[in-house]
N, C-alpha and C positions, 0 to 999 in steps of 0.2 A: 315444370315452363309449363303453364298457364294455357288454358285449351281457346286459341285463339276463333271471333267470330266474325268472318267477313260478310260483308251486307249493301251492298247496293243504294249505295250515300247520296240518292237524289229523292227514291222512293218513300214517297208520305208510309208506309201501311211497315217500311222493313224501318223508316227513327222509331215511329212507334213500337215496335216490336224489340230494339234493342231498351229505348226506355224502358219499358215492359223490366222486359231482362237485367236490364243494373236494380231496381227499386226491387227485386221481389233477391235477387242476389248477395244475400245476404251475409257470404262469406267471401267476394268480392274473388273471386271465383274465374272468371270471363275477364278475355281483353279482347276487343274489338276492331278491328277496322276496314275503311271504307274498302269497295268493289275499287272504285271509281283514286287509290291512294296510292304512293308511293310502294310504303308497305303493305298495302293490298296488294300490287301491281306480284310486288315481288315475296308475297307468299305464292299464291296464283303458279309460279312458277318453280318458283322451288318445288312447289306439292302435284308438279304434272296437269291445275285443271285446266281442261274441253274450252275451249272461249267461245264458246258457247251454252255453257253452265246457267241457265237462270233458277241459279237456290240463294240462299245464306248456303254460308258453310259452314261447318265447324270445324278446325283443326283437333282433335282430339291426343298426346298421347301417341302424334307420327299415325294417325290417322286422321285422311279426310275423308268427311259425313257429311251427304244433301240432298236437301232439301224435304219431306218425313223424318228421313232415320237424324238428320242434324235439328233437326227441332225438335224429337224425342229423346233426343241423350242431353239438350240440354233444359228441357223443363227436367229429369233429375235430378237437378242439382240448385233446383228452386226450393227457395221458402214457402210453404204451407202445400194445400192441395195441388197445384199443380204435376208433384215430384208423381203424381199417382196418373197419370199420364201416362208414365215409361212403359205401363204396359200393354198397352200397343202397338209397341216397337215386335210383341205376339201373331201381329195382324198381317200378312202379307205385305212390300211394300211397294208392289203393283197396287195395288188396293189403296191404302193406304196415302199415293203420292194421288189421286182420278181428285183429292178436295184440296191439296198443295196445288199441283197444275193450275188447277180455274183457279187460286184464290192470286197463282203466277200472273200470269198469262192477263188479266184483268187486271191484276193489284195500282195501276197508272188508272185505269180508268176509272174504276170504285173510286181510289184514297188519290191520286193524283199526284206530283212531281211536285220537285223542287230546280231551280234552274241550279242549287250548289249545293254541293254537303255541310249538316250544320255543326258547328262548332262547338265543341261537347262543355255544359256549365265545368266549371273549375275545381269543384268538388270531385268532380269521373276524369278528366279529362288528362291524367296517370293513368289512365283504362283502356287510353286509344291510342293504335300503335302511330 
């Protein structure tokens, strides 16, 4: 089963993050679902994700990862130097998540938001649940 990345479909920063991953996931490892989609809501229920989680979520090998843990686990599968960021997993999560939480809290103010989720381009649509 492919790892699934759940993201906020109306967040411009989150959308840009998905585009960034798509461009660097040359093995087409990841699948995607917006938190607002039926598939995303079903996965949230299936994995008992709390309603107040304000994070990109990675579901990989039956485990759920949040915040910087999700971002770093994603980075280790990307082409180029991005996989080197995984070494930051050695930093305690509360320290790593200070920056993550700052961006998450301000993402709409800094990057804006959309009225609805994006429609993926045809060449990657099969990777969205």
